[in-house]
PLY file of the C-alpha trace (Angstrom):
ply
format ascii 1.0
element vertex 235
property float x
property float y
property float z
element edge 234
property int vertex1
property int vertex2
end_header
-0.67 87.75 30.41
-2.63 88.06 33.43
-0.27 89.97 35.12
-0.33 92.39 32.73
-3.76 92.76 32.86
-3.87 92.93 36.40
-1.01 95.66 36.51
-3.42 97.54 33.40
-6.70 97.38 35.47
-4.62 98.69 38.39
-3.28 101.58 36.48
-6.41 102.31 34.96
-8.01 102.31 38.35
-5.34 104.88 39.81
-5.99 107.11 36.17
-9.93 106.69 37.02
-9.09 107.94 40.85
-7.30 110.80 39.87
-9.72 111.53 37.24
-12.62 111.64 39.89
-10.22 113.04 42.46
-9.82 116.08 39.97
-13.20 116.46 39.27
-14.55 116.84 42.95
-11.80 119.56 43.07
-13.35 121.10 40.50
-16.74 120.54 42.04
-15.76 122.08 45.32
-13.69 125.08 43.79
-16.99 125.70 41.71
-18.63 125.61 44.80
-16.44 128.09 46.71
-16.77 130.71 43.63
-20.22 130.44 44.04
-20.47 130.73 47.92
-18.24 133.54 47.00
-20.17 135.30 44.77
-23.41 134.88 47.21
-21.41 136.24 49.97
-20.53 139.27 47.58
-24.34 139.46 46.63
-25.66 139.37 49.98
-23.17 141.80 51.06
-24.13 144.40 48.35
-27.84 144.04 49.26
-26.80 144.60 52.91
-25.12 147.86 52.12
-28.16 148.88 49.56
-30.38 148.09 52.76
-28.38 149.93 54.89
-27.70 153.35 51.99
-31.60 153.12 51.82
-32.21 153.45 55.66
-29.72 156.15 56.05
-31.37 157.94 53.04
-34.69 157.77 54.53
-33.24 158.92 57.88
-32.11 162.10 55.76
-35.07 162.53 53.97
-37.25 162.10 57.19
-34.93 164.63 59.17
-35.44 167.14 56.36
-38.99 166.70 56.21
-39.57 167.45 60.08
-37.10 170.16 59.61
-39.46 171.62 57.22
-42.44 171.03 59.12
-40.80 172.74 62.44
-39.95 175.80 60.05
-43.60 176.11 58.48
-44.86 175.78 61.99
-42.63 178.58 63.54
-43.54 180.74 60.49
-47.13 180.40 61.03
-46.91 181.00 65.02
-44.81 184.01 64.27
-47.43 185.28 61.60
-50.26 184.39 64.30
-48.65 186.57 66.77
-47.91 189.38 64.90
-50.86 189.41 63.85
-52.66 189.15 66.90
-50.05 192.08 68.34
-51.19 194.16 65.53
-55.01 193.81 66.16
-54.49 194.31 69.59
-52.31 198.03 69.46
-52.20 198.73 65.96
-55.40 198.12 63.60
-58.83 197.20 64.42
-60.11 194.97 61.95
-63.82 195.76 61.97
-67.39 194.11 59.82
-69.79 196.43 59.30
-73.41 195.03 60.46
-75.98 197.39 59.28
-76.66 199.91 56.92
-76.23 202.93 59.20
-73.15 204.40 57.26
-74.38 203.63 53.72
-73.16 204.89 51.39
-69.77 205.93 52.30
-69.32 201.94 54.14
-71.93 198.98 53.34
-73.54 196.48 55.15
-70.97 193.64 54.92
-67.89 195.50 54.49
-65.01 194.79 56.27
-62.43 197.88 57.27
-59.42 198.41 58.65
-58.82 200.81 61.62
-56.07 202.78 63.13
-55.41 202.53 66.81
-53.08 204.88 66.68
-54.54 207.29 64.76
-55.29 209.69 68.26
-51.97 208.90 69.91
-50.74 212.45 69.67
-53.58 213.93 67.96
-57.27 214.63 68.77
-60.28 213.49 66.67
-61.60 216.03 64.02
-65.23 216.71 62.74
-66.13 214.51 60.06
-63.52 211.60 60.90
-65.23 208.13 60.45
-64.46 206.25 64.41
-64.79 202.75 65.44
-65.81 202.94 69.19
-67.47 201.35 72.10
-71.14 201.75 71.93
-72.33 203.96 75.36
-74.78 202.28 76.20
-73.34 198.94 75.93
-69.34 199.18 75.98
-69.20 195.21 74.78
-70.02 196.23 71.15
-68.25 197.96 68.24
-69.87 200.95 66.71
-68.82 203.12 63.62
-70.01 206.62 63.28
-68.76 210.00 61.96
-67.94 212.52 64.53
-70.29 215.45 63.71
-70.17 217.50 67.34
-66.90 218.34 69.15
-65.73 219.16 72.63
-67.54 222.39 74.18
-69.83 222.55 71.25
-73.60 222.86 70.67
-75.12 220.74 68.40
-78.39 221.59 66.68
-80.84 219.31 64.07
-83.38 221.53 62.48
-85.43 220.56 59.42
-82.92 217.50 59.19
-80.06 220.06 59.30
-77.18 220.10 61.48
-76.02 223.53 62.97
-72.82 224.43 65.27
-73.14 226.51 68.02
-75.19 229.80 66.76
-74.00 229.24 63.39
-77.00 229.93 60.52
-75.11 227.64 58.08
-75.34 224.13 58.10
-72.94 221.53 58.30
-72.06 220.21 54.92
-73.57 217.02 54.26
-72.70 215.66 50.95
-72.03 212.82 52.19
-75.04 211.63 53.60
-77.05 208.93 51.54
-80.00 210.56 50.76
-81.78 214.24 52.32
-82.29 214.02 55.82
-85.76 213.83 56.95
-86.93 217.23 57.84
-87.06 216.04 61.93
-85.71 218.57 64.81
-83.47 217.47 67.57
-81.21 218.96 70.46
-79.89 221.14 71.09
-77.10 219.06 72.55
-74.09 220.16 74.68
-70.85 218.41 74.13
-69.04 218.09 77.21
-65.05 217.91 77.26
-63.85 214.82 76.33
-66.61 214.10 74.31
-68.09 213.76 70.68
-71.60 213.77 69.07
-71.64 210.99 66.19
-73.79 210.06 63.55
-74.40 207.82 60.75
-74.29 208.88 57.35
-77.41 206.86 56.45
-79.03 209.52 58.96
-82.48 208.50 58.18
-81.56 205.06 59.07
-79.18 205.28 61.60
-79.29 204.88 65.34
-76.66 206.93 66.94
-76.72 209.89 69.27
-79.51 211.30 68.53
-81.15 208.23 70.01
-78.90 206.73 73.01
-79.57 206.95 76.66
-75.83 207.78 76.62
-75.72 210.46 73.97
-72.17 211.09 73.29
-69.25 208.96 72.81
-66.05 209.37 75.29
-62.23 209.86 74.09
-61.73 206.48 76.25
-63.97 205.08 73.92
-63.28 205.67 70.71
-60.56 202.54 69.63
-59.36 204.18 66.14
-59.99 205.75 63.20
-61.42 203.80 60.12
-58.95 203.53 57.35
-59.62 201.64 54.22
-61.82 198.94 53.12
-60.35 195.70 52.22
-63.23 193.76 51.73
-65.57 193.40 48.91
-61.91 193.26 46.82
-63.50 195.31 44.07
-64.07 198.16 46.26
-60.92 198.52 48.37
-60.69 202.31 48.51
-59.97 204.71 51.63
-62.88 205.66 54.08
-63.40 209.37 54.02
0 1
1 2
2 3
3 4
4 5
5 6
6 7
7 8
8 9
9 10
10 11
11 12
12 13
13 14
14 15
15 16
16 17
17 18
18 19
19 20
20 21
21 22
22 23
23 24
24 25
25 26
26 27
27 28
28 29
29 30
30 31
31 32
32 33
33 34
34 35
35 36
36 37
37 38
38 39
39 40
40 41
41 42
42 43
43 44
44 45
45 46
46 47
47 48
48 49
49 50
50 51
51 52
52 53
53 54
54 55
55 56
56 57
57 58
58 59
59 60
60 61
61 62
62 63
63 64
64 65
65 66
66 67
67 68
68 69
69 70
70 71
71 72
72 73
73 74
74 75
75 76
76 77
77 78
78 79
79 80
80 81
81 82
82 83
83 84
84 85
85 86
86 87
87 88
88 89
89 90
90 91
91 92
92 93
93 94
94 95
95 96
96 97
97 98
98 99
99 100
100 101
101 102
102 103
103 104
104 105
105 106
106 107
107 108
108 109
109 110
110 111
111 112
112 113
113 114
114 115
115 116
116 117
117 118
118 119
119 120
120 121
121 122
122 123
123 124
124 125
125 126
126 127
127 128
128 129
129 130
130 131
131 132
132 133
133 134
134 135
135 136
136 137
137 138
138 139
139 140
140 141
141 142
142 143
143 144
144 145
145 146
146 147
147 148
148 149
149 150
150 151
151 152
152 153
153 154
154 155
155 156
156 157
157 158
158 159
159 160
160 161
161 162
162 163
163 164
164 165
165 166
166 167
167 168
168 169
169 170
170 171
171 172
172 173
173 174
174 175
175 176
176 177
177 178
178 179
179 180
180 181
181 182
182 183
183 184
184 185
185 186
186 187
187 188
188 189
189 190
190 191
191 192
192 193
193 194
194 195
195 196
196 197
197 198
198 199
199 200
200 201
201 202
202 203
203 204
204 205
205 206
206 207
207 208
208 209
209 210
210 211
211 212
212 213
213 214
214 215
215 216
216 217
217 218
218 219
219 220
220 221
221 222
222 223
223 224
224 225
225 226
226 227
227 228
228 229
229 230
230 231
231 232
232 233
233 234
């Protein structure tokens, strides 16, 4: 009886061992599976981070490329504007009332530097030029007397040479004051100029250096672009 019981315990002990051993094996397998899943998740996380970095780098490169393109466009536009302003157009602002009502104080004009490249200035052209008494200043006036002509102002009216018919003054702001000036003999390559607001214009009648030389003319006034509601050609 004792021997049987002993054997039974031994057998039970052996079974218990196997069960425990199997339990440990199962636990080890589960642990391996958990570790394997954790590695996979970590690997996926690393891949996501790498992809995000790559995407961020691509976006940064694209942004830098776009910024460079915008800067280049701005620089090209600036250079073109500078070249246009130096060789083709003049951007002028009217500082006084001397040319009213043709152009008003504060108006902004575009002048054509090439207007007299293959042509000569004509009577009544509105020109932008270096002020003969101080060439650092720019003036805008209307051509009245041409090279070789004699200009006489009598009773506020302008006469050319020996004509008894005064020049058209319909573009002037108001009836010119009944004042007399001259006669002025206009030298070769020079022009006698006056403002359209003749009663309030500092022009050839009052300057120390009476005439505008050809080389002092920068261009012909073409059109007013500001104020925007008064965009128009300058005549």
